[in-house]
BAKOL-193403 format. One line per field, with one value per residue: residue number from 0; residue in one letter; x, y, z of N, C-alpha, C in turn. Coordinates in pm, whole numbers. Example, Ala and Ser with C-alpha at 12.3 -4.5 7.8 and 13.67 -1.06 7.14 Angstrom:
! BAKOL-193403
k: 0,1
r: A,S
nX: 1319,1285
nY: -569,-225
nZ: 780,708
caX: 1230,1367
caY: -450,-106
caZ: 780,714
cX: 1320,1290
cY: -330,3
cZ: 780,787
This chain:
! BAKOL-193403
k: 0,1,2,3,4,5,6,7,8,9,10,11,12,13,14,15,16,17,18,19,20,21,22,23,24,25,26,27,28,29,30,31,32,33,34,35,36,37,38,39,40,41,42,43,44,45,46,47,48,49,50,51,52,53,54,55,56,57,58,59,60,61,62,63,64,65,66,67,68,69,70,71,72,73,74,75,76,77,78,79,80,81,82,83,84,85,86,87,88,89,90,91,92,93,94,95,96,97,98,99,100,101,102,103,104,105,106,107,108,109,110,111,112,113,114,115,116,117,118,119,120,121,122,123,124,125,126,127,128,129,130,131,132,133,134,135,136,137,138,139,140,141,142,143,144,145,146,147,148,149,150,151,152,153,154,155,156,157,158,159,160,161,162,163,164,165,166,167,168,169,170,171,172,173,174,175,176,177,178,179,180,181,182
r: M,M,K,Q,I,P,N,L,L,T,L,S,R,I,V,V,I,P,A,L,V,A,S,F,Y,L,D,G,P,L,S,N,W,L,G,F,A,L,F,A,F,A,G,V,T,D,F,F,D,G,Y,L,A,R,S,M,N,V,V,S,P,M,G,R,F,L,D,P,I,A,D,K,L,L,V,A,A,A,L,M,M,M,V,A,F,D,R,I,S,G,L,T,V,L,P,A,V,I,I,M,C,R,E,I,L,V,S,G,L,R,E,H,L,A,E,L,K,V,P,L,P,V,T,V,L,A,K,W,K,T,T,A,Q,I,L,A,I,G,F,L,L,V,G,E,A,S,P,A,L,I,P,S,I,L,I,G,D,V,L,M,W,L,A,G,L,V,T,V,Q,T,G,Y,I,Y,L,R,T,G,L,K,H,I,G
nX: -611,-758,-567,-413,-558,-520,-262,-320,-495,-319,-145,-328,-342,-103,-138,-338,-207,-99,-346,-446,-255,-302,-559,-523,-480,-717,-995,-1175,-1414,-1435,-1178,-1087,-1275,-1252,-983,-1001,-1182,-1033,-820,-963,-1065,-822,-758,-961,-899,-657,-736,-891,-707,-528,-705,-816,-584,-503,-735,-773,-541,-319,-84,180,528,565,345,399,624,537,306,362,517,343,162,328,412,168,85,304,287,35,82,296,177,-30,115,245,26,-69,-253,-168,-5,203,289,194,317,536,465,404,652,789,648,713,995,1019,904,1090,1314,1228,1179,1437,1562,1417,1491,1768,1768,1637,1829,1986,1823,1640,1332,1104,838,513,384,113,75,181,-14,-221,-104,-101,-377,-456,-305,-409,-675,-629,-513,-729,-928,-787,-754,-1017,-1060,-1128,-1356,-1536,-1855,-1996,-2051,-1865,-1551,-1321,-1049,-941,-987,-832,-576,-537,-544,-323,-113,-143,-90,175,300,262,398,663,698,662,863,1089,1065,1097,1353,1508,1474,1589,1855,1971,2054,2238,2571
nY: 2766,2552,2433,2300,2084,1819,1757,1762,1548,1342,1362,1289,1015,932,1013,839,601,553,514,293,100,101,-7,-281,-359,-368,-557,-836,-842,-572,-468,-574,-467,-191,-147,-219,-19,215,166,150,412,548,450,564,835,833,783,1017,1226,1202,1225,1484,1640,1604,1682,1947,2046,2075,1944,1892,1938,1851,1681,1486,1376,1297,1135,860,775,789,590,361,356,313,62,-95,-73,-194,-456,-541,-533,-717,-954,-965,-1007,-1250,-1252,-1267,-1545,-1843,-1973,-1755,-1534,-1502,-1372,-1124,-1040,-1027,-817,-604,-594,-539,-286,-134,-173,-58,204,290,260,444,681,688,696,935,1121,1097,1208,1042,922,694,571,474,155,-3,-264,-245,-91,-277,-457,-306,-279,-551,-595,-405,-491,-749,-685,-549,-757,-930,-771,-755,-1028,-1287,-1168,-1138,-1197,-1531,-1626,-1513,-1595,-1447,-1460,-1661,-1547,-1314,-1430,-1560,-1338,-1203,-1372,-1351,-1077,-1084,-1236,-1070,-854,-945,-960,-686,-567,-682,-576,-299,-303,-407,-199,12,-76,-35,221,241,247
nZ: -59,-168,-326,-145,-57,-180,-71,203,219,157,377,572,543,651,913,991,1040,1312,1446,1309,1383,1661,1664,1650,1907,2036,2164,2029,1751,1692,1674,1427,1243,1285,1215,944,858,898,722,482,472,438,186,31,61,-72,-335,-384,-339,-551,-767,-729,-738,-1003,-1149,-1067,-1145,-971,-904,-695,-600,-335,-303,-501,-387,-127,-158,-261,-46,173,96,100,369,499,395,475,756,801,700,867,1123,1087,1050,1297,1465,1387,1174,924,837,844,525,385,477,317,58,172,271,29,-94,78,47,-227,-241,-99,-263,-512,-429,-353,-600,-756,-626,-676,-959,-997,-928,-1150,-1331,-1458,-1534,-1370,-1449,-1322,-1391,-1573,-1489,-1233,-1112,-1104,-931,-698,-658,-610,-381,-198,-178,-74,175,290,310,481,706,802,842,1071,1164,965,799,810,555,390,304,428,513,348,94,124,162,-88,-260,-156,-230,-508,-538,-448,-650,-877,-782,-785,-1061,-1141,-991,-1109,-1369,-1318,-1203,-1414,-1600,-1456,-1419,-1664,-1652,-1458,-1356
caX: -653,-798,-446,-355,-643,-455,-155,-383,-546,-202,-102,-426,-307,7,-196,-420,-124,-102,-479,-452,-173,-374,-678,-486,-475,-853,-1043,-1292,-1433,-1416,-1040,-1079,-1356,-1194,-864,-1049,-1242,-922,-749,-1052,-1062,-695,-769,-1048,-823,-556,-803,-933,-597,-480,-809,-825,-459,-504,-848,-753,-407,-239,17,289,646,542,252,470,716,471,202,408,566,225,111,420,406,40,89,404,231,-72,142,373,85,-103,208,265,-94,-105,-358,-94,83,243,354,144,413,631,431,412,794,820,590,794,1128,1004,878,1218,1397,1182,1201,1579,1590,1362,1574,1894,1742,1600,1955,2033,1716,1575,1203,1064,693,434,330,-24,85,203,-145,-293,-39,-151,-518,-459,-246,-504,-788,-580,-500,-864,-989,-715,-784,-1147,-1027,-1228,-1476,-1625,-1969,-1962,-2065,-1751,-1425,-1232,-908,-904,-981,-715,-455,-524,-508,-187,-24,-152,-14,316,348,268,504,790,704,684,996,1185,1054,1159,1496,1567,1476,1684,1992,2022,2105,2331,2706
caY: 2655,2438,2369,2219,1969,1689,1732,1731,1411,1255,1364,1216,872,911,1031,720,486,518,462,157,17,91,-93,-421,-386,-378,-695,-877,-802,-427,-449,-604,-374,-57,-148,-217,112,311,135,190,558,587,420,665,961,814,804,1156,1323,1195,1276,1629,1702,1605,1758,2088,2078,2126,1847,1968,1858,1784,1571,1380,1315,1241,1036,721,744,763,459,257,350,253,-80,-159,-82,-295,-589,-576,-560,-843,-1063,-967,-1055,-1376,-1242,-1322,-1644,-1954,-1938,-1627,-1430,-1484,-1259,-999,-1003,-989,-684,-506,-584,-474,-144,-73,-176,40,338,320,273,573,788,692,739,1077,1196,1091,1269,935,890,554,585,361,76,-52,-385,-201,-49,-401,-509,-226,-316,-683,-578,-332,-581,-854,-628,-524,-884,-985,-688,-802,-1160,-1372,-1091,-1133,-1289,-1670,-1649,-1454,-1651,-1331,-1497,-1732,-1447,-1230,-1508,-1578,-1208,-1171,-1447,-1288,-951,-1120,-1276,-951,-772,-995,-918,-542,-539,-720,-478,-175,-326,-418,-64,92,-122,21,355,235,201
caZ: 26,-252,-376,-37,-25,-206,25,331,210,167,518,654,538,747,1047,1018,1074,1456,1482,1255,1472,1789,1648,1671,2050,2088,2168,1954,1611,1677,1629,1284,1163,1297,1130,806,830,887,598,372,471,377,44,-31,53,-176,-464,-401,-350,-689,-856,-713,-785,-1151,-1204,-1037,-1196,-859,-867,-634,-566,-207,-328,-574,-292,-10,-190,-257,88,255,56,146,515,538,361,561,892,801,685,987,1234,1063,1077,1443,1531,1320,1072,811,900,759,399,334,516,206,-30,247,271,-109,-116,152,-16,-358,-217,-63,-384,-610,-373,-367,-742,-800,-570,-750,-1096,-994,-930,-1289,-1412,-1533,-1471,-1361,-1435,-1272,-1501,-1555,-1407,-1094,-1061,-1073,-810,-586,-637,-544,-249,-114,-152,16,309,341,354,596,823,854,894,1135,1196,848,806,778,411,318,356,419,526,226,-15,150,136,-233,-317,-112,-319,-640,-528,-438,-783,-963,-724,-839,-1202,-1153,-937,-1213,-1478,-1273,-1185,-1548,-1656,-1380,-1437,-1789,-1626,-1344,-1378
cX: -688,-675,-384,-436,-577,-343,-211,-438,-431,-154,-199,-397,-195,-46,-280,-335,-122,-237,-496,-374,-246,-494,-646,-486,-613,-895,-1162,-1299,-1416,-1276,-1029,-1152,-1303,-1067,-901,-1103,-1133,-845,-832,-1057,-935,-698,-853,-973,-714,-617,-832,-816,-539,-578,-815,-699,-458,-616,-835,-617,-320,-140,138,411,628,450,318,565,640,372,254,462,450,169,198,418,278,40,187,350,124,-13,216,281,9,-12,226,147,-152,-227,-300,5,118,313,308,231,509,590,433,557,835,770,676,931,1120,984,1008,1309,1357,1200,1346,1618,1540,1447,1705,1872,1702,1724,2013,1934,1650,1444,1180,913,626,374,185,-24,106,72,-230,-236,-93,-296,-529,-409,-344,-624,-748,-573,-637,-931,-920,-733,-919,-1131,-1144,-1357,-1575,-1744,-1929,-1966,-1945,-1622,-1313,-1084,-860,-890,-857,-585,-431,-480,-366,-86,-25,-71,136,375,362,376,641,806,735,820,1104,1184,1124,1310,1567,1578,1583,1828,2054,2090,2205,2464,2734
cY: 2531,2362,2276,2094,1836,1657,1697,1589,1311,1248,1287,1066,840,920,909,605,456,463,319,61,-4,-3,-240,-458,-387,-524,-715,-823,-652,-396,-466,-497,-231,-46,-142,-79,219,292,177,342,608,561,522,798,952,838,953,1253,1320,1255,1430,1698,1711,1694,1908,2137,2142,2019,1924,1878,1783,1665,1454,1305,1235,1129,893,680,710,624,347,243,281,102,-153,-176,-191,-436,-632,-610,-690,-964,-1077,-1027,-1180,-1368,-1276,-1418,-1753,-1904,-1804,-1510,-1401,-1374,-1125,-949,-956,-847,-578,-486,-511,-324,-71,-65,-67,182,380,342,407,689,801,745,886,1166,1201,1155,1167,901,739,554,456,288,36,-177,-349,-152,-171,-465,-437,-262,-449,-672,-510,-420,-692,-802,-601,-651,-940,-901,-728,-940,-1238,-1299,-1087,-1227,-1428,-1698,-1600,-1510,-1548,-1368,-1569,-1635,-1360,-1302,-1526,-1447,-1166,-1244,-1388,-1158,-979,-1158,-1156,-856,-814,-949,-769,-503,-570,-618,-347,-191,-334,-281,20,53,-70,156,359,178,160
cZ: -56,-302,-271,-6,-59,-107,164,331,220,312,607,653,636,889,1087,1072,1224,1501,1430,1345,1605,1779,1672,1819,2115,2084,2076,1813,1587,1625,1477,1201,1170,1210,982,769,813,757,476,359,402,227,-31,-43,-54,-314,-485,-409,-491,-787,-850,-765,-937,-1205,-1179,-1085,-1087,-810,-817,-611,-434,-225,-400,-482,-186,-43,-188,-120,180,224,114,298,562,512,452,703,899,792,811,1105,1212,1084,1229,1517,1464,1229,936,875,800,633,342,380,400,110,42,251,131,-137,-47,86,-149,-339,-181,-185,-482,-558,-387,-513,-795,-750,-648,-892,-1102,-996,-1071,-1386,-1505,-1464,-1468,-1339,-1386,-1392,-1470,-1467,-1259,-1032,-1024,-946,-688,-555,-564,-401,-153,-79,-55,159,369,392,477,722,884,914,949,1170,1080,867,758,628,330,378,344,424,400,108,1,121,-14,-299,-277,-200,-460,-641,-521,-573,-877,-913,-775,-984,-1215,-1098,-1040,-1327,-1439,-1259,-1320,-1614,-1587,-1404,-1566,-1765,-1509,-1391,-1518
Protein backbone atom coordinates (compact mmCIF):
# COMPACT_ATOMS: atom_id res chain seq x y z
CA MET A 1 0.00 0.00 0.00
CA MET A 2 2.80 2.44 0.86
CA LYS A 3 4.23 1.95 -2.63
CA GLN A 4 0.96 3.18 -4.15
CA ILE A 5 0.82 6.47 -2.20
CA PRO A 6 2.84 8.48 -4.75
CA ASN A 7 0.64 7.20 -7.60
CA LEU A 8 -2.51 8.01 -5.61
CA LEU A 9 -1.23 11.53 -5.00
CA THR A 10 -0.58 11.91 -8.72
CA LEU A 11 -4.08 10.67 -9.53
CA SER A 12 -5.52 13.12 -7.00
CA ARG A 13 -4.15 15.99 -9.13
CA ILE A 14 -6.11 14.69 -12.10
CA VAL A 15 -9.25 14.28 -9.97
CA VAL A 16 -8.92 17.92 -8.80
CA ILE A 17 -9.24 19.23 -12.38
CA PRO A 18 -13.06 18.96 -12.70
CA ALA A 19 -13.46 20.68 -9.32
CA LEU A 20 -11.05 23.43 -10.39
CA VAL A 21 -13.03 23.94 -13.60
CA ALA A 22 -16.32 23.97 -11.64
CA SER A 23 -14.96 26.62 -9.25
CA PHE A 24 -14.96 29.14 -12.11
CA TYR A 25 -18.75 28.88 -12.32
CA LEU A 26 -19.30 30.01 -8.73
CA ASP A 27 -20.05 33.63 -7.97
CA GLY A 28 -17.93 36.08 -6.04
CA PRO A 29 -14.62 35.72 -4.28
CA LEU A 30 -15.43 32.12 -3.31
CA SER A 31 -14.77 31.14 -6.92
CA ASN A 32 -11.28 32.63 -6.83
CA TRP A 33 -10.30 31.28 -3.42
CA LEU A 34 -11.70 27.80 -4.05
CA GLY A 35 -9.85 27.59 -7.37
CA PHE A 36 -6.67 28.73 -5.64
CA ALA A 37 -7.15 26.21 -2.80
CA LEU A 38 -7.66 23.34 -5.24
CA PHE A 39 -4.62 24.38 -7.27
CA ALA A 40 -2.52 24.75 -4.10
CA PHE A 41 -3.68 21.31 -2.91
CA ALA A 42 -2.59 19.86 -6.25
CA GLY A 43 0.78 21.59 -5.88
CA VAL A 44 1.28 20.11 -2.43
CA THR A 45 0.42 16.62 -3.68
CA ASP A 46 2.89 17.12 -6.55
CA PHE A 47 5.65 17.90 -4.06
CA PHE A 48 4.82 14.98 -1.78
CA ASP A 49 4.38 12.36 -4.47
CA GLY A 50 7.87 13.11 -5.78
CA TYR A 51 9.35 13.32 -2.32
CA LEU A 52 7.76 10.07 -1.14
CA ALA A 53 8.60 8.21 -4.35
CA ARG A 54 12.28 9.16 -4.02
CA SER A 55 12.59 8.78 -0.24
CA MET A 56 10.81 5.39 -0.21
CA ASN A 57 12.56 4.36 -3.43
CA VAL A 58 9.25 3.47 -5.07
CA VAL A 59 9.58 5.32 -8.37
CA SER A 60 7.32 3.37 -10.70
CA PRO A 61 6.85 3.32 -14.47
CA MET A 62 3.25 4.45 -13.91
CA GLY A 63 4.43 7.35 -11.76
CA ARG A 64 7.07 8.40 -14.28
CA PHE A 65 4.39 8.33 -16.98
CA LEU A 66 1.50 9.89 -15.05
CA ASP A 67 3.26 12.62 -13.03
CA PRO A 68 4.17 14.94 -15.93
CA ILE A 69 0.79 14.33 -17.55
CA ALA A 70 -1.04 15.27 -14.36
CA ASP A 71 1.03 18.46 -14.11
CA LYS A 72 0.37 19.43 -17.72
CA LEU A 73 -3.37 18.69 -17.50
CA LEU A 74 -3.71 20.77 -14.35
CA VAL A 75 -1.78 23.73 -15.75
CA ALA A 76 -3.60 23.54 -19.10
CA ALA A 77 -7.01 23.45 -17.41
CA ALA A 78 -6.14 26.40 -15.15
CA LEU A 79 -4.76 28.49 -18.03
CA MET A 80 -7.67 27.72 -20.35
CA MET A 81 -10.28 28.55 -17.71
CA MET A 82 -8.53 31.77 -16.71
CA VAL A 83 -8.43 32.89 -20.36
CA ALA A 84 -12.10 31.90 -20.81
CA PHE A 85 -13.10 33.90 -17.72
CA ASP A 86 -10.86 36.91 -18.50
CA ARG A 87 -8.55 36.36 -15.54
CA ILE A 88 -5.80 36.22 -18.15
CA SER A 89 -6.46 38.74 -20.88
CA GLY A 90 -4.83 41.14 -23.29
CA LEU A 91 -1.20 40.54 -24.09
CA THR A 92 -0.79 38.23 -21.09
CA VAL A 93 -2.58 35.56 -23.13
CA LEU A 94 0.64 35.31 -25.18
CA PRO A 95 2.81 33.73 -22.46
CA ALA A 96 -0.09 31.40 -21.62
CA VAL A 97 -0.15 30.25 -25.26
CA ILE A 98 3.65 29.92 -25.26
CA ILE A 99 3.48 27.75 -22.12
CA MET A 100 0.81 25.50 -23.65
CA CYS A 101 2.67 25.14 -26.96
CA ARG A 102 5.98 24.39 -25.25
CA GLU A 103 4.37 21.69 -23.11
CA ILE A 104 2.95 19.99 -26.20
CA LEU A 105 6.28 20.32 -28.04
CA VAL A 106 8.35 18.88 -25.19
CA SER A 107 5.86 16.06 -24.58
CA GLY A 108 5.98 15.04 -28.22
CA LEU A 109 9.75 15.34 -28.27
CA ARG A 110 10.08 13.20 -25.13
CA GLU A 111 7.79 10.57 -26.61
CA HIS A 112 9.78 10.42 -29.84
CA LEU A 113 13.14 10.34 -28.05
CA ALA A 114 11.90 7.61 -25.71
CA GLU A 115 11.37 5.39 -28.74
CA LEU A 116 15.03 6.03 -29.61
CA LYS A 117 16.04 5.31 -25.97
CA VAL A 118 17.34 8.89 -25.61
CA PRO A 119 16.57 10.50 -22.25
CA LEU A 120 15.56 14.16 -22.05
CA PRO A 121 16.12 15.01 -18.39
CA VAL A 122 14.48 17.99 -16.72
CA THR A 123 16.84 20.96 -16.50
CA VAL A 124 17.28 23.27 -13.50
CA LEU A 125 16.00 26.12 -15.66
CA ALA A 126 12.85 24.11 -16.39
CA LYS A 127 12.29 23.76 -12.63
CA TRP A 128 12.50 27.56 -12.32
CA LYS A 129 10.04 27.86 -15.21
CA THR A 130 7.63 25.60 -13.39
CA THR A 131 8.02 27.59 -10.17
CA ALA A 132 7.28 30.91 -11.92
CA GLN A 133 4.38 29.32 -13.78
CA ILE A 134 2.80 27.84 -10.65
CA LEU A 135 3.17 31.09 -8.71
CA ALA A 136 1.71 33.07 -11.62
CA ILE A 137 -1.28 30.76 -11.85
CA GLY A 138 -1.80 30.92 -8.09
CA PHE A 139 -1.83 34.74 -8.03
CA LEU A 140 -4.08 34.90 -11.09
CA LEU A 141 -6.51 32.37 -9.63
CA VAL A 142 -6.93 34.60 -6.56
CA GLY A 143 -7.11 37.64 -8.84
CA GLU A 144 -9.52 40.35 -7.73
CA ALA A 145 -10.36 38.47 -4.54
CA SER A 146 -6.94 39.24 -3.06
CA PRO A 147 -6.60 41.79 -0.26
CA ALA A 148 -6.15 45.37 -1.50
CA LEU A 149 -2.54 45.40 -0.25
CA ILE A 150 -1.56 42.53 -2.56
CA PRO A 151 -1.70 43.38 -6.29
CA SER A 152 -2.39 39.76 -7.16
CA ILE A 153 -3.24 40.36 -10.81
CA LEU A 154 -0.13 42.49 -11.42
CA ILE A 155 2.11 39.95 -9.66
CA GLY A 156 0.48 37.10 -11.60
CA ASP A 157 0.86 38.92 -14.92
CA VAL A 158 4.55 39.70 -14.28
CA LEU A 159 5.22 36.11 -13.23
CA MET A 160 3.31 34.81 -16.27
CA TRP A 161 5.57 36.86 -18.56
CA LEU A 162 8.65 35.66 -16.67
CA ALA A 163 7.44 32.06 -16.99
CA GLY A 164 6.76 32.66 -20.70
CA LEU A 165 10.29 33.94 -21.29
CA VAL A 166 11.91 31.05 -19.42
CA THR A 167 9.54 28.68 -21.24
CA VAL A 168 10.92 29.87 -24.58
CA GLN A 169 14.47 29.30 -23.31
CA THR A 170 13.80 25.81 -21.98
CA GLY A 171 11.79 24.86 -25.05
CA TYR A 172 14.71 25.91 -27.25
CA ILE A 173 17.19 23.95 -25.11
CA TYR A 174 15.05 20.80 -25.27
CA LEU A 175 14.39 21.20 -28.99
CA ARG A 176 18.09 21.75 -29.75
CA THR A 177 18.97 18.65 -27.72
CA GLY A 178 16.23 16.59 -29.36
CA LEU A 179 17.04 17.64 -32.92
CA LYS A 180 20.50 16.09 -32.55
CA HIS A 181 18.76 12.70 -32.39
CA ILE A 182 16.10 13.21 -35.07
CA GLY A 183 16.62 12.35 -38.72
